N, C-alpha and C positions, 0 to 999 in steps of 0.2 A: 523470856522465861524458859521457853523450850530449849534454847541454846545453853542457858545456864544449867539446866537440869541434865543435859545430855551426857556429860562426863561420867556421872554416877548412875546413869540409866534411871533417873527418877521419873515416875509417872506424873504427867502434868495434864490437868484438865484446863482448857482455855476457852473462855467466852470472849469473843473478839469483836462484837458489834454486828451491825447489819444495815441493810437498806431495803427494808421489808415492803413488799407490794401489798396493796389493799385493793382487791378486785371487786368492783361493784357491778354486778350483773344487771342486765336489762330487766330481769324479772324480780329484782329486789323488791320485797313487799312495800317498802316506803323508801323510794330513791333519795329524796331530800334528807330524810332522817339518817340514812346510811352515810351520805356525804358528810353531814354535820358530825356524826359520830367519828368518822375518819379524821376530820379536822381536830376534834377534841383529843383523839388518841395521839395524833402527831404532836400537838402542843403540850400534852401532859408533861409535868416536871420541866417545863420550859424547853421541851424538845430533847431533853437529855436522858433518853431511854434507848437502850441498845436495840430493843425490839419495836420501836416506834414505827407506825405505818406511814412512812415518809413518801412513798410513791403510790398515789391514788390512780388506779386504772379505771376509766369509765368508757362506755361506748362512745365512739366518735359522734354518733347521731345525737347524743345527749350532753355533749360537752358544754354548751351554753347553759343548760339547766344545772349542771354540776358546778359551774363557775358561780352562778348566782347563789346556790345553796352554800357553797364554801365561803363566799364573801359575807353572807349573813352570819354564818357560824364564827368566822374569824372576828367579826365585830364584837362578839361577846367575850373575847379573850383579852380582857383588860389587864394591862401590865401596871405594876406598882409595888408598893410596900407589901412584902409577904404577910405582914401582920394585919393588914387591912382586910375587912370582910369582903370588899368588892373586888379584890385582886384575884385574878385567875392565872396570871403569868408573872413569875418572879424573875430575877436576874439569872444569867448563866454563871458558871462556876468561877471563871477567871478572866483576866484581861486577854490572855493568850487565846482562850476559846472565843471570846467576844470578837477579837480581830479576825480569827479564822472564819467565823460565821459571816462577818461583814464582807470579807473577801469573796466568799462563795456566793452570797447574794448578788454582789456586783458582777461576778462571773456569769450568773444566770441571766442577768439583764444583757450583758455583752454578747452572750451566745444566742440571744433572740427569743428567750422564753417570755411569755406574756405575764407581766406583773399584775396580779389581780388586786392584792392589798399588801401593805407593808413596804418593805424595801430597806435600803441601807439607813444607818443612823438609829438613834434611840427613839422610842415612842414619844409622841407629843406630851409635853409637860414634864419629861424626865431629862435633866441635863447632866446627870452623873449616874454612876453605877453601870454594871454590865448588862443593861436591859436591851433586848433585841426586839424589834417590831415583829409581831406575829405576821408571817409572810406566806403568801400563797402565790405560786406560779402556775400558769395553765398552758395548755398546748405545748407541753414539754416533750422533747424527743429523748428517748431513753439513752441516747449517746451523749447527751449534754452532761457537763460536769456535775450539776446539781442532782442528776439522776443516777450518777455513778458513785459519788463519794458520800460517806456518812457525815452529814453536816453537824449533827448533835446539837441542834438548836431548833427553834420553832419555825421551821421552813418546810412547806409542803409543795410537792411537785405533782400536778395533775397531768396524766398521760392518757391519750385516747387510744382505743383499740378497735379493730374492725369486727372480730368475731371471737369465739371462745379460744380457738387455737392461737390466735394472735395475742390474746390476753395472757395465756399460759406462757407463750414464747417470751413476751416482754417481761413477765414476772420472773422467769428463770434466767433471763439475760442479765446476770449480775455476778460479781465476785463473791457475794455473800449468800447466806441461806439460814438466817437465824429464825425468823418468824414470817408468817403470812396471814392474810385476812381475806375472807370471801363473804360477800353478802348477796343473797339470792334465794330463790325457791330451794327448799332444803335438799332435795335429791340432786338438783342441778349444782348447788354450791358444793356438796360433798364430792361430786364427780370432778369438779375443777380442783378442789383441795387435794385430791389424791395425786394430781399431776404436778403439784408444786414441789420443787426441790428445796425444802426447808424443814427445819427441825420441829416447828410448831405451825399449826394453822388454826386460826380462830374463825369460826363460822357464825355468821349472823350475830355478831356482837358478843360472843362468848368470852368470858374473862379467863384469867389464869387458873390452872388446876394444879395444886401442889402435889397431887398424887400422880401426875403425869410427868414424864421426863422433860427437862428443858435444856436445850443446847442446839448447836447449829451444824450446818453442812458447810463445805468449802471454807472460805476464809473467815467464816463466823466462828471457827474454832473446832474443838474436838471434845469428846466426853459429854457427860450429862449430869445435871443437877436434878434434885427432886425425884420423887417416886422411887420405885425399886431400883431403877437404873442408876440413880444417884448414890444409893448405898453400895451398889456393885463396884463403883469407881474406887472404893476403899478396900476392896477384897481381892485376894488372890485365889485362883482355882487350883485345887490339887486333884490329881487322878491317881487312884490306887488300883492296881491290877493284880489279881491272883491272891488266893488265901488257902492253898492246899495244906 
């Protein structure tokens, strides 16, 4: 789009996706609840959300605890007919996307990530449709493909960190910068949030705010939607000097 607009110098606002980090601090008021919320956030809309928290960062010392909480949360993500009341996970948008997700899940296994739940293929009981198993990987290295590429499906990567500085380093070590998430004691979480190179940060489960600007850093795009900044994208600034 940017190349197509370049000849006429058209202004283009681009929202280009993300690989958002969800940092769960050791002092999160309810660690298991924060993990479960992160799983639900990743799986929402069958994982087809540009700002989905697809990289969950947890203290290395609490990795086992995070895995069990994520396993329990993923078990509640039942896939099936979107019209059924019990369904929490519908199909992804197309065969092309389905095949891409399957390939990335297989890549995660091949690169040595620990498969906690899910995996390749359709969920049990579904033999047709573009349904993806809700999948959680743990002990993921941030250099693995599943931690680098936007999968755009219900696939979560859990990554361990040593301390706050390590968590911030891992979170910012990405080509993207659309959104971020931090759970922890309020002042601590705010301190970490200020260090994230991303256009949005949600602290302790805060939802979207349409009065705040939405948009990304780096390869997540340019410009902003929502808020005053969203209106400003449609305006030109004029400066007038002198009135003698």
